[in-house]
C-alpha positions as a LaTeX table, in Angstrom:
\begin{tabular}{lrrr}
\hline
Residue & $x$ (\AA) & $y$ (\AA) & $z$ (\AA) \\
\hline
Met1 & 0.00 & 0.00 & 0.00 \\
Thr2 & 1.06 & 3.60 & $-0.47$ \\
Gln3 & 1.05 & 6.25 & 2.21 \\
Lys4 & $-2.39$ & 7.75 & 2.77 \\
Ser5 & $-3.22$ & 10.82 & 4.82 \\
Ile6 & $-6.08$ & 10.39 & 7.29 \\
Ala7 & $-8.38$ & 13.38 & 7.64 \\
Trp8 & $-8.89$ & 14.63 & 11.19 \\
Thr9 & $-12.64$ & 14.49 & 10.58 \\
Thr10 & $-12.41$ & 10.74 & 9.95 \\
Gly11 & $-11.81$ & 9.93 & 13.61 \\
Thr12 & $-14.22$ & 9.73 & 16.54 \\
Trp13 & $-13.23$ & 10.92 & 20.02 \\
Thr14 & $-13.34$ & 8.44 & 22.88 \\
Asn15 & $-13.82$ & 11.46 & 25.14 \\
His16 & $-14.19$ & 14.95 & 23.75 \\
Pro17 & $-11.41$ & 17.39 & 24.71 \\
Val18 & $-12.08$ & 20.96 & 25.77 \\
Ser19 & $-11.53$ & 21.91 & 22.13 \\
Ser20 & $-10.19$ & 20.52 & 18.87 \\
Ile21 & $-9.63$ & 23.02 & 16.09 \\
Glu22 & $-8.32$ & 22.30 & 12.60 \\
Glu23 & $-6.09$ & 25.10 & 11.26 \\
Asp24 & $-3.84$ & 24.98 & 8.20 \\
Gln25 & $-4.22$ & 21.17 & 8.05 \\
Phe26 & $-3.02$ & 20.85 & 11.68 \\
Leu27 & $-5.19$ & 19.84 & 14.63 \\
Lys28 & $-4.91$ & 21.83 & 17.86 \\
Val29 & $-6.29$ & 19.95 & 20.88 \\
Glu30 & $-6.83$ & 21.27 & 24.40 \\
Thr31 & $-7.15$ & 18.47 & 26.95 \\
Arg32 & $-9.33$ & 18.32 & 30.03 \\
Glu33 & $-7.74$ & 18.51 & 33.45 \\
Gly34 & $-7.15$ & 15.03 & 34.86 \\
Ser35 & $-7.50$ & 13.22 & 31.53 \\
Asp36 & $-5.63$ & 9.92 & 31.59 \\
Tyr37 & $-5.52$ & 6.22 & 30.69 \\
Trp38 & $-4.45$ & 3.57 & 33.20 \\
Glu39 & $-5.61$ & 0.20 & 34.55 \\
Lys40 & $-4.92$ & $-0.82$ & 38.15 \\
Thr41 & $-1.16$ & $-1.56$ & 38.29 \\
Leu42 & 0.72 & 0.03 & 41.22 \\
Tyr43 & $-1.68$ & 2.95 & 41.70 \\
Gly44 & $-4.86$ & 0.90 & 42.00 \\
Phe45 & $-7.05$ & 3.27 & 40.00 \\
Glu46 & $-8.72$ & 2.83 & 36.61 \\
Arg47 & $-8.74$ & 5.79 & 34.22 \\
Ser48 & $-10.21$ & 6.00 & 30.73 \\
Ser49 & $-10.79$ & 9.75 & 30.48 \\
Gly50 & $-8.05$ & 10.52 & 27.94 \\
His51 & $-8.72$ & 11.93 & 24.48 \\
Ser52 & $-8.16$ & 9.54 & 21.55 \\
Leu53 & $-9.25$ & 10.33 & 18.00 \\
Leu54 & $-9.81$ & 6.84 & 16.60 \\
Thr55 & $-10.64$ & 5.21 & 13.30 \\
Asp56 & $-10.50$ & 1.61 & 12.12 \\
Trp57 & $-6.93$ & 0.33 & 11.82 \\
Glu58 & $-6.61$ & $-1.49$ & 8.52 \\
Glu59 & $-5.12$ & $-4.97$ & 8.78 \\
Gly60 & $-1.55$ & $-5.23$ & 7.48 \\
Ser61 & $-0.68$ & $-1.55$ & 7.83 \\
Ala62 & 1.21 & 0.95 & 9.95 \\
Ile63 & 0.05 & 4.25 & 11.38 \\
Glu64 & 2.13 & 7.37 & 12.02 \\
Val65 & 1.23 & 10.49 & 14.00 \\
Thr66 & 3.36 & 13.65 & 14.23 \\
Phe67 & 2.99 & 16.38 & 16.85 \\
Gln68 & 4.86 & 19.37 & 18.30 \\
Leu69 & 6.61 & 19.16 & 21.67 \\
Gly70 & 6.78 & 22.87 & 22.47 \\
Ser71 & 3.80 & 22.85 & 24.83 \\
Phe72 & 4.96 & 19.99 & 27.09 \\
Thr73 & 5.83 & 21.74 & 30.37 \\
Glu74 & 4.09 & 19.95 & 33.27 \\
Leu75 & 4.35 & 16.50 & 34.84 \\
Tyr76 & 2.70 & 13.77 & 32.72 \\
Asp77 & 1.78 & 16.05 & 29.77 \\
Gln78 & 1.53 & 13.47 & 26.97 \\
Ala79 & 0.56 & 12.80 & 23.36 \\
Gly80 & 1.10 & 10.18 & 20.68 \\
Ile81 & $-0.72$ & 7.17 & 19.21 \\
Met82 & $-3.46$ & 5.11 & 20.82 \\
Leu83 & $-4.05$ & 1.52 & 19.64 \\
Tyr84 & $-7.44$ & 0.46 & 20.92 \\
Gln85 & $-9.28$ & $-2.84$ & 21.21 \\
Gly86 & $-11.44$ & $-1.94$ & 24.21 \\
Gln87 & $-11.31$ & $-0.23$ & 27.59 \\
Gln88 & $-8.96$ & $-2.86$ & 29.03 \\
Lys89 & $-7.05$ & $-3.80$ & 25.86 \\
Trp90 & $-5.03$ & $-0.92$ & 24.45 \\
Ile91 & $-1.55$ & 0.50 & 23.87 \\
Lys92 & $-0.59$ & 4.15 & 24.05 \\
Ala93 & 2.79 & 5.23 & 22.71 \\
Gly94 & 4.23 & 8.72 & 22.60 \\
Ile95 & 6.02 & 11.41 & 24.57 \\
Glu96 & 5.30 & 11.99 & 28.25 \\
Leu97 & 6.94 & 14.63 & 30.41 \\
Asn98 & 8.39 & 13.02 & 33.55 \\
Asp99 & 10.71 & 14.72 & 36.06 \\
Gly100 & 11.03 & 17.66 & 33.69 \\
Ile101 & 12.32 & 15.54 & 30.80 \\
Pro102 & 10.44 & 14.33 & 27.70 \\
Gln103 & 10.33 & 10.55 & 27.72 \\
Leu104 & 9.46 & 8.03 & 25.04 \\
Ala105 & 6.65 & 6.32 & 26.91 \\
Val106 & 4.64 & 3.21 & 26.09 \\
Val107 & 1.81 & 1.78 & 28.19 \\
Val108 & 0.61 & $-1.71$ & 27.25 \\
Thr109 & $-2.68$ & $-2.74$ & 28.81 \\
Asp110 & $-4.44$ & $-6.11$ & 28.87 \\
Gly111 & $-6.51$ & $-5.87$ & 32.02 \\
Tyr112 & $-3.50$ & $-4.33$ & 33.80 \\
Ser113 & $-1.20$ & $-1.57$ & 32.55 \\
Asp114 & 2.57 & $-1.57$ & 32.35 \\
Trp115 & 4.73 & 1.47 & 31.60 \\
Ser116 & 8.13 & 1.84 & 29.95 \\
Leu117 & 10.14 & 5.07 & 29.66 \\
Ala118 & 13.26 & 6.22 & 27.80 \\
Pro119 & 14.50 & 9.82 & 28.21 \\
Val120 & 14.92 & 11.99 & 25.11 \\
Pro121 & 15.97 & 15.42 & 26.47 \\
Glu122 & 17.47 & 16.32 & 23.09 \\
Trp123 & 13.97 & 16.28 & 21.58 \\
Val124 & 12.72 & 19.31 & 23.54 \\
Gly125 & 10.76 & 21.67 & 21.30 \\
Lys126 & 10.91 & 19.46 & 18.21 \\
Asn127 & 8.33 & 17.70 & 16.06 \\
Val128 & 8.04 & 14.01 & 16.97 \\
Thr129 & 6.63 & 11.17 & 14.89 \\
Ile130 & 5.37 & 7.99 & 16.55 \\
Arg131 & 4.84 & 4.89 & 14.41 \\
Ala132 & 2.96 & 1.67 & 15.18 \\
Ser133 & 3.15 & $-1.25$ & 12.75 \\
Gln134 & 1.38 & $-4.57$ & 12.77 \\
Leu135 & 3.66 & $-7.61$ & 12.41 \\
Gln136 & 2.19 & $-11.07$ & 13.00 \\
Asp137 & 0.66 & $-11.09$ & 16.52 \\
Ala138 & 2.54 & $-7.98$ & 17.64 \\
Val139 & 3.02 & $-4.28$ & 17.08 \\
Ile140 & 6.37 & $-2.59$ & 16.64 \\
Ile141 & 6.55 & 0.91 & 18.11 \\
Arg142 & 9.13 & 3.31 & 16.66 \\
Ala143 & 9.78 & 7.03 & 17.05 \\
Arg144 & 11.88 & 9.75 & 15.48 \\
Thr145 & 12.20 & 13.50 & 15.42 \\
Glu146 & 12.31 & 15.54 & 12.23 \\
Asn147 & 15.08 & 14.19 & 9.96 \\
Gln148 & 16.54 & 11.60 & 12.33 \\
Ser149 & 16.31 & 7.86 & 11.74 \\
Trp150 & 13.76 & 5.64 & 13.46 \\
Arg151 & 14.34 & 4.50 & 17.03 \\
Thr152 & 12.73 & 1.17 & 17.99 \\
Val153 & 10.92 & 1.71 & 21.28 \\
Arg154 & 8.88 & $-1.41$ & 22.01 \\
Val155 & 7.61 & $-4.72$ & 20.66 \\
Ala156 & 4.32 & $-5.70$ & 22.29 \\
Arg157 & 1.69 & $-8.36$ & 21.82 \\
Phe158 & $-1.47$ & $-7.07$ & 20.12 \\
Pro159 & $-2.99$ & $-10.15$ & 18.44 \\
Tyr160 & $-6.44$ & $-8.90$ & 17.45 \\
Glu161 & $-7.54$ & $-9.55$ & 13.86 \\
Thr162 & $-10.72$ & $-7.49$ & 13.97 \\
Gly163 & $-12.01$ & $-4.46$ & 15.82 \\
Gln164 & $-8.70$ & $-2.63$ & 16.09 \\
Gln165 & $-8.77$ & 1.15 & 16.10 \\
Ala166 & $-5.94$ & 3.66 & 16.14 \\
Gly167 & $-5.24$ & 7.37 & 16.09 \\
Pro168 & $-3.72$ & 10.34 & 17.92 \\
Phe169 & $-4.22$ & 10.79 & 21.66 \\
Ala170 & $-3.45$ & 13.40 & 24.31 \\
Cys171 & $-3.79$ & 13.54 & 28.11 \\
Ala172 & $-3.00$ & 15.91 & 30.95 \\
Pro173 & $-3.38$ & 14.05 & 34.25 \\
Thr174 & $-2.18$ & 16.91 & 36.46 \\
Arg175 & $-3.39$ & 20.20 & 34.96 \\
Ala176 & $-5.80$ & 22.19 & 32.83 \\
Gly177 & $-4.87$ & 24.12 & 29.70 \\
Phe178 & $-2.52$ & 21.63 & 28.03 \\
Gln179 & $-2.62$ & 22.09 & 24.25 \\
Val180 & $-1.08$ & 19.83 & 21.61 \\
Ile181 & $-0.68$ & 20.54 & 17.90 \\
Phe182 & $-0.86$ & 17.43 & 15.71 \\
Thr183 & 0.59 & 17.98 & 12.25 \\
Arg184 & 0.25 & 14.62 & 10.53 \\
Trp185 & $-1.76$ & 11.36 & 10.64 \\
Val186 & $-1.11$ & 8.74 & 7.97 \\
Ser187 & $-1.63$ & 5.07 & 7.17 \\
Thr188 & 1.31 & 3.46 & 5.41 \\
Glu189 & 3.18 & 0.24 & 4.65 \\
Pro190 & 3.86 & $-2.05$ & 7.62 \\
Asp191 & 7.32 & $-3.00$ & 8.84 \\
Arg192 & 8.87 & $-5.92$ & 6.98 \\
Asp193 & 11.09 & $-6.93$ & 9.89 \\
Ile194 & 12.02 & $-5.60$ & 13.32 \\
His195 & 15.63 & $-5.15$ & 12.16 \\
Val196 & 14.73 & $-3.24$ & 8.98 \\
Asp197 & 13.90 & 0.44 & 9.41 \\
Pro198 & 10.81 & 1.53 & 7.49 \\
Pro199 & 11.26 & 4.32 & 4.94 \\
Ile200 & 10.86 & 7.90 & 6.12 \\
Lys201 & 8.12 & 9.73 & 4.26 \\
Glu202 & 6.83 & 13.21 & 4.99 \\
\hline
\end{tabular}
């Protein structure tokens, strides 16, 4: 398949943000205070109040979402890609501000959530692209900024053949007024192998 842009109007919000405004082909989203996704692990609570703009995820494809990091200033400010099979079966992958540093963060949830982090302080203020690709019974999560090469972030089980949805997400667990600008949402060719970087297309 060739790369295909996905219109912002194609998606449906899991929870509506304070606002979502399309300007110059970008989407500016303001999150609600306390918005989050999490299931049980460590903290004990269950949260499904985050904002995900989802559409059907075509079998045998990858999805990429690009957004600007300039507005990430408070603890747990976050945005990226949501892969969704249901309230207790999902993966969110993106950037999350933790201890004042942007982190590549992935939460994999199947009844219970786990959380992995990798610091990327050199990405402050840049445009970040998150990619999720189907490969057999798994997804490969990769990330890059602007003209850099892909960085493999996570391989996680996501074996669902039907009912998968995907799209951009944003949350602000600790504050009001967090705004994210998404600049790109595309469907494209899947990864051929975990050790082969996919092509970079703008």
